[in-house]
N, C-alpha and C positions, 0 to 999 in steps of 0.2 A: 309875288312872293309875300308881300305884306298882307294881302287879302287872305291868302291861304293860311298864313300864320294867325290872322284874326279869327278865321273860322275855327281853326284848331283851338284857339283860346276859348271860344264860346262853348265848344264841345267839352273842353276840360272843366269849364265853369259849371256846366250842367251836371257833369259826372261828380264833381266835388260836392255840389249841393245835395245830390241824391245820397252820396256816401255819408255826408254829415247828418242827413235826416235819418238814415238807417241806424247810425250809432247814437242817435239822440242828441246831436249837436245842432240840428236845424230847428226851425220854428214849429214843425209839425209834431204834435204830441202823440199822434196815432201810431207812429212807427218806432217808439222808444224801446230799446232792447233791455232785457233783464240784466241787472248788475252781476258781474263775474265775482264769485266768492274769492276772498283773499286767501292765499296759501298760508298755512300755519308757519309762524316764524319760530325756529328752534335756536335758542341761545347756546353758545358753547359752555361747557361746564366750568365752574370755578373750583379749583382744587385747594385754595388757600386754607379753608377751614379743615380740610382733611389733613393737610400737612401739619398744622398746629396740633391736631388731635392725635395723629399716629406718629409723627416725627420723633418725639422724645422716646418712643419705645423701640426705635431702630438703632442698632449699634454697628460700629465698625470693628472688624476682626482682623488683627495682624497675627501672623504665625511666624515662629522662628524655629530653626533647626541648628543643632550643634555640628561644627566641623572641626576636625583635628587641626591644631596650629601647624603652620609650615614655616620652615626656616630657609633662608637663601643658601644655596650651595653653589660654589664656584663651578662654572662650566655648565650650569643648569640651563634649560631651554630659555629661561627668561633673561639671561645675561645680555643677549643682543639687544633686546628691548631697552634694558637699562642703559646701555652705551648710547643708543639713539637718543634717549631722553636727556642724557648728560650733554650730548652735542647740541641738542635743541636749546637747552638753558644757556650754554656758553654763547651761542650765536645771537640769540634774541634778547637775553636778559643780562649777559655779561657776568653771570655768577654761576658757580657750580650748582648742580642739582642737589637739593637737600637729600642727605643720606648717601651721597657719593663718597668714595674713599677720601679720608681726611676731613670729612664733615661730621657734624654731630649725628649720632645714631647710624654711622656708616657701617656696612657689613664688615665684620672682622674686628670692630672695636669692642671694648669691654662695655657691657651694659649692666645695669643693676641685676644682681643675682636673685631672680624671682621665678618661680615655676610658671611655665606657660599653660594657660587654661584653654580648653576648647572654645573656639569663637562661635558666638551665636549669630548666624546669618539670617537675614529676612528670607522667609519662604514664600509668602504670598499675602494678598489682601483679599478679604471677603466681607460679607455682610451677615447680619442676623437680626433677630427681633426677640424681645423679652416676652416670655410666656407667663411668668408669675412674678409677683412682687418680691419674692425672696431670691430671685436671680437665676432661674432656669431660662436658658436662651436656646432657640432653635436656629440651625443653620444647615448648610449642605455638608454631607460626609466628605466630599472631595476637598472642602476648604480646610478641614482639620486632619485629613488622613496623613499619617506618618510624620507629624510634626512633634517637636519637643516642647514647645511652649505656645500658648494661645493668649493673646493680649486683647482685651475687650475695651473699647473706648466708647463712653456714652456721649450724648449730645452736649452735656454740660462739661465735657472735657475730662471727666474723671476716668482713670484707667484702672483696670483690674486684671490680674492674672487668673485665667479661667481653668477649671478642671474639666476634662472631657468625660462626660457621664457615659456616653456610648454613641456609636455610629453604625449605620446600616448602609453598606455600599449598594445593595440591590435597589433600594429606593432613594439613595443619595440623601438621607436624612441623618442629622446628628444633633445631639443635645450637649451643651456645655453649661457649667455652673460657675457663677461668681458669688463671692461672699458679700452680699449687700441686702438691705431691706428697704421697703417703701418705694420700690422702683415702679415706674409707669409700665404697664403691660398692655398688649394688644387685645382686641376683641376678635374672636374666631367667628367667621362667617360660614355660610353653606355654599360650597362651589356648585352644587347641583342646581341652585337657583340662578346661576349665571346664564346669560343669553348671549348668543353670538351677536356682535355689534355693540355690546354694552361697554361703557367707558370704565377703564381701570387705571390704577396708578401704581408706580413702583418707587421705592426709596432704597438707596443703597450707596455703595462707594465705588463706582466705576473708576478704574485706574487709580484708586486710592483717594478720589475726590469725595470726601465724606458728605453724607446727607444730600446727595443729588436726587432730585425728583424728576421723573419722567412719566409720561402718560400716553395712553393709546386705547385701543379697543380689543375686545376678545375676538380673535380671528376664527377660532374653531375650538371644539371641545372633544375630548376623548381621543386625542392623537396617540397612536400606538408607536411610541419610541422606546419602550422598555417592557420587560417581562411582567412587571408587577404593577405598573402605574399607567393609567390613561392620562396624558398630559393636557394642560390648558395651553392653547397656542394664542399668542397675542402679538401685536405689532408695537408694544411698548419697547422703547430703546433700552436694551440690556447689553452690557459690555463686561469684560473681565473685571471682577471686583464687585459686581452686582450679585454674584452667586450667594444664595442664602438669605437674601433680602425678601421682604414681603411684597406680594401682589395684593392690592387693596381695592375693594369696590367703592361705589359712591356713598355707601353708608358707613364708611370708615372701618370696615371689617376685613380681616386678612382672609383671602380665599385661596391663596397659593404661595409657594416658595419659588422664587425665580431661580432656575437651575441650569438651563441649557439655552444655547443659541444655535441657529443654523448660520454658518458663515464660511465664506471662501477666503476671507482676508484676516480672520481672527477678531474682527469687530462686528458691530451690529449691521445686519442687512435686512431688517424688517420682519424677521421671524424669530420669536422667542418662545420658550416653553417653561411652564411653571408646574410644580407638583401640587395637585389638589390638596388643600389643607386638611380635609377630613382624613385622607390616607396618611398624611404626615403626622397628624395628632395620634392616630392609632399606633404608629411606629414609635413616636416619642414617649407614649405612655409605657410601652414595654421597655424602652431604653431606660427610663427613669426607675422602673420597678426592678429590673434585673440586669441592666447594662447590655442586653442583647435582645434580638427579635426571634421568636419561635414561629416557624412556618410549617404548614402541612405539606406533605409530598405523597405522590402515588408511585413514583418509580417508573415512569413511562417517558419515552421520547415521542414528541408529537410534531405534526406538520399540518399545513392547511389542506382543506378539502377543495380541490379545484372544481370548476363548473363541469368539465368533461367527466371527471371521476364521479361527481354527484349524479350526472345523467346516466352514466353506465351502471350505477348501483340502484337506479330507479328512485332517487331522492327528488323531492319536489324542488329543492333549491340547495345550493352549496352552503352547508353549515356544519358546525361541529369541529372536533379535533381528531385528526387521523393518527392513530397509534402506530408509530414507526418501529418502536422497540419496547420490550418489557424487561426491566432489570430483574435478574434472577433473585428470588427471595424477597422481593419488594412487596409492599402492600397490594399493588396491582396484580403481581404474579400470584400471590396467595388468594386473591379474590377470584381469579380465573380470567382476567383480561388477556387478550392475545394481540399480537401484531396484526394489523389490518382492521382491527375494530375502529369504529368511528364513535367517539364519545359525544352524545347528543345532550345529555343533562348531567349535572353534578348537584346532588342534594336538592333536586327540583328546579335548579337554575338552568335555563337554556343556554347552551354553549353555541353562540352564533359564529364565532371565529376562534381559531386555536389559541389566541392570546387570552381569551376569556377563562380558559381552564386553569393556568397557573395562578391567576388572580383569585379565582374561586377556591382552589385548593390551598393556596398559600395563606388565605385568610381564615382557614379552618384550624382549630386547635388540634395539635397532634394527639392521637389517641381517640379522637372522636370517631363514631360510627356513622358512615355516610352511605348514600345510594348513588350508583352510577348507572346511567342508561346508555347502552351502546347499540349500534347497528352492526350486525355480523352476518355476512352473506345474505343480505336482504331481510333479515329477521331482527326485530327489536328485542333486546334482552336487558334485564336489570340485575345488578350485582350489589351485594353488600360489601363494603370495604372499610377497613380500619385505617384511618389516615396516619401515616408515619410522620416523623420529623425531618425537615429538610436537611440534606447534607450535600457535600460537593458531588457534582456529576462525575460519574465514572466514564473514562474514555472507552469508546467502542473499538475493540481490536478486530481487525479483519480476519476472517476465518478462511482457510484454504482447504481445498479438497485433497484427500490422499492421492498421490500420483497413480496408485494402482486401481483406481475406480474404473469400472467397465464403461465403455463408450459404444453403445449399440448404434447400428446404422440408423439414420433418420428415417422415420416413417413417412408415408405419403401425406398423411394428415398434418404432421408437424411442418411439412414443407410449405403449407399455406401461410404459416406465421413466420417462417424463416428460423425455425428452432430445431435443434437436436437435443434430446434430453435422455437422462438415465435415472434409474432408481437410486435413492440415497442408501448408503450403507448404514448399518445399525450404529456404527461408531460415529458417523457424521451426524446422524439424528440426535445422538446423545450429546455431542459437542455443541450442536446448534440449539439443543433443547426444543426439537420439533417432533411432532407426532408423525407427520407425513410431509411429502413434497417430492419434487423431481429436480435434479440438477441440470443446468444448462451446459451442454458440452460443446456446442457450436452455434454460431449466430450469423445469419445472413439477412438480407432484406426480406420483410419489412421490420423484423425485430430489432436489427442493429440500428435502424433509423429511429426507432422508438427509444433507444437508450439501454436495451438489455445487453448484458455482458456475459461472456463465458464465466462460469463459476457461480452465477446467481442461482438461487433456489426458488422455483415457482411453487407457491403455497396454494393459490387459488387461480382458477381460470373461469371467467364469466360468472363470478359469484359462487362457484362450486369448488369445494375442496378437492385437491389433487393428491391422493395418497400414493399413486404409483404411475408408471409410464402407461400401463394399459388404460387406466381411467383418463389420463391426459389425452391419449389418442382418441378415445371415445368422445370426449368433450369437444375436441377440435373438429371432429367429423360432424358435429351438430351445429357448428357456428354458421351464422349468416355472413357470407363474404362481403355483403354490402354495408355492414355496420362495424364500427370499431369495437374491439373486445378489451375488457379490463383484465389486467394480470396483476395479482398481488405477489410480489417477489421479495425474497430475503437476500440482503447483501451485507455480509458480515453480521452485525447485530441489529441492523436496521431493516425495516420493512417499508415498502412503498408501493403505491399503485402506478401502473404504467399502461397506457392505451396503445394497442397495436391495431393498425388498419390492415386487414388481410388482403392478400393479392389474389 
């Protein structure tokens, strides 16, 4: 046993010697290995200088709203709570509750005869930052929406009652003004220079805790959470009260306004969103100039172009905005756009996804002449359009077919799709503002599985216009049963593409 262990020790000694020589620890210089390069050491950022630089430009915003005064009424719902409170004071403190009968200021006693004024109740707490030395301050629209009074507190504890210059709910940007001069103001940065993974910092008043500093990194850019803005996503800790505060890069420049969080609990969960400051400055400039924001509009309802629809239309990739509806008398209607068109470009700007269109159009001055490139039934066309001014969307009312419409027996060709159709009456064409189409009278498989309903109007089949039942039957007869077919249909005032897989 001992010898065996000794032999093992000798073998281990030899192995150890060879290993030491291999790594350059032995006496043999011939086997010395090349030195391993040291990994770069990255120090964590220091935010102290940034806080000193930007902190004085960040403000706390408190809002108040007026409430009508209430007077106690005998027998009111709060009476039981008053009695419980009186019993609590008697048991634990040995004295009647203040305001109880027989006590000062008790209900029913005579009080000084003075008129009751509306009470100003706290509405909420938010943040903001100073844009100019003469007191223009940027914040979120939801911070000041519907309030009666805005109180701004500076880092030096001075308080001012602010005037709301204007707010824009669609971008969630607002500007307020305080009467002061010589104020410290922020530097505006370029959010387009931000990189994912870059350090950023926020200053605000979460839960009313003024001048709270949090930091993190840019998690993503161009997040689509709104119609008009691509948001900056970060993991900077943002909580209620941070709204309206600045997002700051490592150069001390404001690159965004902290606006939203993703949360299941109401608190921070690692995902925060900020409005890019370049978009916000454009809005604030209009608010300061006129108190409102002007946006361009086309008067179309749009949707995404799915991969399946793109393939069925012969498109190389899914892109653009699908026109679901065209508002009567709108700029789009006057220019000649139709439901089913796919808008590929606006004023030369490529529309990659549907959300790109309202941003491009919204940023165009109303009255401007623009060019729109669309794909219609496999052909690219260009239209001149005069951009209108944005107004509230009109609700689309569902249209019904007159009960007396004829319902011919389904043809053999239409059975392949599970559809029975009939010609549109002139009255229905006029009501729906359609040149042509056929009405769906009955639906079976596979059309029902695809989502087509009775009362829908088929405008196109396999990229070809359908003026009547005869044409519809001819088109169905030429279909390849092994491939899905795209159907452009009208439902109420909306148009959409649906794919049917023939049987």
